[in-house]
C-alpha positions, 0 to 999 in steps of 0.5 A, spaced: 407 780 512 410 787 508 403 789 508 402 789 515 408 793 517 405 799 518 400 797 523 405 793 526 409 798 528 403 801 532 400 794 535 407 791 537 408 796 543 400 796 545 399 788 545 407 787 549 405 793 554 398 789 555 403 783 556 408 786 560 403 788 565 400 781 566 407 778 566 410 783 571 404 782 576 407 775 577 415 776 575 417 783 575 424 781 573 421 779 566 418 786 565 425 788 563 425 782 558 419 783 555 420 791 554 426 791 550 423 785 546 418 790 544 422 795 543 427 791 538 421 788 535 418 795 533 425 798 531 425 792 526 418 794 524 420 801 523 427 799 519 423 794 515 418 800 513 423 805 512 426 800 506 420 800 503 418 807 503 425 808 500 424 803 494 417 804 493 415 811 495 409 813 500 405 807 503 398 808 505 394 803 509 387 803 510 384 801 517 377 797 517 377 798 509 374 804 509 377 810 504 380 816 507 373 821 507 369 816 511 375 811 514 382 812 517 387 812 512 395 811 515 400 814 511 
């Protein structure tokens, strides 16, 4: 899972914002807990990624399997 940490920092708030909107429609009181959970999970992924960068150096994540001139590279 350490290979997927950079993209999880971006996807976690996006996906949980969608879940938060759906749950908030039916149970508005649960929205606060989902938001706090999303922030805590994103913070955890960020700290884990920081530990990897400190120990291994620069992390390059290629989206879609295409290299830099043709695809999106997340560094």
